[in-house]
C-alpha positions as CSV (number, residue, x, y, z in Angstrom):
1,M,-45.9,103.5,-31.8
2,T,-47.7,101.0,-31.3
3,S,-50.7,101.3,-28.6
4,E,-52.1,99.7,-26.3
5,A,-55.7,99.7,-27.8
6,S,-53.7,97.7,-30.8
7,L,-53.2,94.9,-28.7
8,K,-56.4,94.0,-27.8
9,G,-56.9,90.6,-29.0
10,I,-53.5,89.4,-29.2
11,P,-52.2,87.1,-27.0
12,K,-49.2,88.0,-25.4
13,A,-46.0,85.7,-25.3
14,T,-46.0,83.1,-22.4
15,G,-42.9,81.4,-23.1
16,A,-45.1,78.5,-24.2
17,G,-42.7,76.5,-26.4
18,R,-39.5,77.3,-24.4
19,R,-38.0,75.0,-21.8
20,K,-36.2,75.5,-18.8
21,G,-33.0,77.4,-19.3
22,G,-34.7,79.3,-22.5
23,R,-34.0,76.2,-24.8
24,S,-37.1,75.9,-27.3
25,A,-38.3,72.8,-27.8
26,Y,-36.9,73.1,-31.9
27,Q,-33.6,73.0,-30.3
28,Q,-34.4,70.2,-27.6
29,E,-35.5,68.2,-30.5
30,Q,-32.3,68.7,-32.3
31,R,-30.2,68.1,-29.5
32,D,-32.3,64.7,-29.1
33,S,-31.7,64.0,-32.8
34,T,-28.1,64.6,-32.9
35,R,-27.8,62.6,-29.9
36,K,-29.5,59.7,-31.5
37,S,-27.1,59.9,-34.5
38,L,-24.0,59.7,-32.3
39,L,-25.4,56.5,-30.5
40,G,-26.7,55.0,-34.1
41,A,-23.1,56.1,-35.1
42,G,-21.2,54.7,-31.9
43,L,-23.3,51.3,-32.8
44,S,-22.3,50.8,-36.5
45,V,-18.6,52.0,-36.0
46,F,-17.7,50.0,-33.1
47,T,-19.5,46.9,-35.0
48,E,-17.7,47.5,-38.1
49,K,-14.2,47.9,-36.4
50,P,-12.4,47.2,-32.9
51,Y,-13.1,49.9,-30.1
52,F,-9.2,50.8,-29.9
53,E,-9.1,51.6,-33.5
54,A,-11.9,53.7,-33.4
55,T,-11.9,57.5,-33.7
56,I,-14.0,60.2,-33.0
57,D,-13.3,61.0,-36.8
58,D,-15.1,58.1,-37.5
59,L,-17.7,58.6,-35.4
60,V,-18.6,62.1,-36.4
61,R,-18.5,61.2,-40.1
62,A,-20.8,58.0,-39.6
63,G,-22.8,60.5,-37.5
64,G,-22.8,63.3,-39.9
65,V,-22.2,65.8,-37.1
66,S,-18.9,67.9,-36.1
67,R,-16.3,67.1,-33.7
68,A,-18.2,70.6,-32.0
69,A,-21.6,68.6,-31.5
70,F,-20.0,65.2,-30.5
71,Y,-18.4,67.0,-27.1
72,I,-21.9,68.8,-26.6
73,H,-23.1,64.9,-25.8
74,F,-20.0,63.0,-24.9
75,E,-16.8,63.8,-23.5
76,S,-15.1,60.9,-24.9
77,K,-14.8,57.9,-27.3
78,L,-15.5,56.0,-23.8
79,D,-18.4,57.9,-22.8
80,L,-20.0,57.1,-26.4
81,A,-19.1,53.6,-25.9
82,L,-20.4,53.2,-22.7
83,A,-23.9,54.6,-23.7
84,V,-24.4,52.3,-26.4
85,F,-23.8,49.1,-24.1
86,K,-26.3,51.0,-21.9
87,S,-28.8,51.1,-24.7
88,G,-28.4,47.1,-26.0
89,V,-27.7,45.3,-22.3
90,G,-31.2,46.3,-20.8
91,S,-33.0,43.3,-21.7
92,V,-30.0,41.1,-20.8
93,R,-29.8,42.5,-17.5
94,E,-34.1,41.7,-17.2
95,M,-33.4,38.2,-18.2
96,Y,-30.8,38.1,-15.0
97,E,-33.2,39.7,-12.9
98,A,-35.8,37.3,-13.2
99,L,-33.6,34.5,-12.5
100,P,-34.0,34.8,-8.6
101,F,-37.7,34.0,-9.7
102,L,-37.6,30.4,-11.4
103,K,-38.2,27.4,-8.9
104,A,-35.3,25.4,-7.6
105,D,-35.4,21.9,-9.1
106,D,-37.1,22.9,-12.2
107,L,-34.9,22.0,-14.7
108,P,-37.3,22.3,-18.1
109,A,-37.9,26.1,-16.6
110,V,-34.1,26.8,-15.9
111,R,-33.1,25.3,-19.3
112,Q,-35.5,27.6,-21.2
113,W,-34.6,30.4,-19.4
114,L,-30.7,30.1,-20.5
115,G,-31.9,29.3,-23.9
116,Q,-33.9,32.8,-24.5
117,L,-30.7,34.4,-22.7
118,L,-28.7,32.3,-25.5
119,R,-31.2,34.2,-28.0
120,L,-30.7,37.6,-27.0
121,Y,-27.0,36.9,-26.7
122,R,-26.9,36.0,-30.2
123,E,-29.3,39.2,-31.1
124,Q,-26.9,41.6,-29.6
125,V,-23.6,40.1,-30.4
126,H,-22.1,42.9,-31.5
127,I,-22.7,44.5,-27.6
128,L,-20.8,41.1,-26.4
129,R,-18.0,42.4,-28.5
130,L,-18.0,46.0,-27.5
131,H,-18.4,44.5,-23.8
132,A,-14.9,42.5,-24.2
133,E,-13.1,45.3,-25.6
134,L,-13.7,47.8,-22.9
135,D,-13.2,45.4,-20.0
136,A,-9.7,45.4,-21.5
137,F,-9.0,48.3,-22.8
138,E,-10.8,50.4,-20.3
139,P,-10.3,50.4,-16.5
140,R,-13.3,53.0,-16.0
141,F,-15.6,50.4,-17.2
142,Q,-14.6,47.6,-14.8
143,A,-16.0,49.9,-12.0
144,H,-19.2,50.4,-14.6
145,D,-19.2,46.4,-14.6
146,D,-19.2,46.4,-10.8
147,T,-22.3,48.7,-10.6
148,L,-24.4,46.2,-12.9
149,N,-22.8,43.7,-10.5
150,D,-24.2,45.1,-7.3
151,N,-28.0,46.1,-9.0
152,L,-28.2,42.5,-10.1
153,I,-27.1,41.0,-6.1
154,E,-30.0,43.7,-4.9
155,A,-32.4,42.3,-7.4
156,F,-31.3,39.2,-5.7
157,A,-32.1,40.0,-2.0
158,E,-35.1,41.3,-3.0
159,A,-36.2,38.3,-4.2
160,L,-34.8,36.0,-2.5
161,P,-35.0,36.0,1.9
162,S,-32.8,33.6,2.2
163,F,-30.2,35.3,0.3
164,R,-31.1,38.5,1.9
165,A,-30.3,37.1,5.2
166,A,-26.7,35.8,3.9
167,L,-26.2,39.0,2.5
168,A,-26.9,40.7,5.9
169,H,-24.2,38.6,7.9
170,E,-20.7,40.1,8.6
171,K,-19.2,36.5,8.1
172,S,-21.5,35.9,5.2
173,S,-21.9,38.8,2.9
174,I,-18.4,38.5,1.3
175,P,-18.6,35.1,0.2
176,V,-22.2,35.2,-1.0
177,R,-21.6,38.3,-3.2
178,V,-18.5,36.9,-4.7
179,K,-20.1,33.3,-5.1
180,T,-23.6,35.0,-7.3
181,I,-20.7,37.2,-9.3
182,M,-18.7,34.2,-10.1
183,M,-22.0,32.5,-11.1
184,V,-23.1,35.5,-13.2
185,K,-19.8,35.7,-14.6
186,Q,-20.0,31.8,-15.7
187,V,-23.3,31.7,-17.3
188,G,-22.6,35.1,-19.1
189,T,-19.0,33.5,-20.5
190,V,-20.6,30.2,-21.5
191,C,-23.8,32.2,-23.1
192,A,-20.9,34.9,-24.9
193,M,-18.5,31.9,-26.2
194,L,-21.9,29.8,-27.7
195,A,-23.2,33.5,-29.0
196,M,-20.0,34.6,-31.0
197,R,-18.9,30.7,-32.1
198,E,-20.5,30.3,-35.7
199,K,-20.7,26.4,-34.4
200,V,-19.9,24.9,-31.1
201,E,-19.6,21.2,-30.7
202,H,-21.9,19.5,-28.1
203,E,-23.4,23.3,-27.5
204,E,-26.6,20.9,-25.4
205,V,-23.7,19.4,-22.7
206,Y,-22.9,23.2,-22.1
207,I,-26.4,23.6,-21.6
208,D,-26.9,21.1,-19.4
209,I,-24.3,21.4,-17.2
210,L,-24.6,25.6,-17.0
211,S,-28.7,24.3,-15.9
212,T,-27.4,22.6,-13.0
213,V,-25.2,25.2,-11.6
214,L,-27.7,27.8,-12.0
215,N,-30.5,24.9,-10.1
216,D,-27.7,24.3,-7.5
217,F,-27.6,28.2,-6.9
218,L,-31.0,28.6,-6.5
219,R,-31.8,25.9,-4.6
220,E,-29.3,26.8,-1.8
221,Y,-30.9,30.5,-1.6
222,Q,-34.2,29.2,-1.5
223,S,-34.7,26.8,0.8
């Protein structure tokens, strides 16, 4: 038996290297690595084939993990698709949140904003396709889309006092929300169309007209 005296100078185990719940730092790193692999696999698989054709087997094969490992991180194919979508949509969301800070009647600035948004759409065309497929085939995704719209409306209300006042008024609340969603949908639809086609005739005309739509919206709530 080891005597207590012989243990002097030897640090006692303090639980260092373990996280809450007894999970070691190494185990957490493994979990993070597996999740990262699955996100990469989702992006790859959903880019290569339509969402509705992709299977769990496709995803675990591409990620180099087991089905059991998949279900530790995601409940379903949809949950992984949502995680892939969220990981790619952040920069686009930030662009929309910057929109209310543009000055009305500064059309060059509005056109520049649209140009930046269109470049992002072109860089993330795979995310656009995934968005369209999820919207068409997954009713649960529509609720996620509604949440994004709500967050954007909150950002507009924070930036624009007139918008916030209209949102707070009982008679104007619903119309202002619908108008905002329609505006965002219009911008998104046009930019997605321009981004997903190799060539669009009269692209500049689309941008000019869309700039006017955005400017009218800004003028209404910045006055």
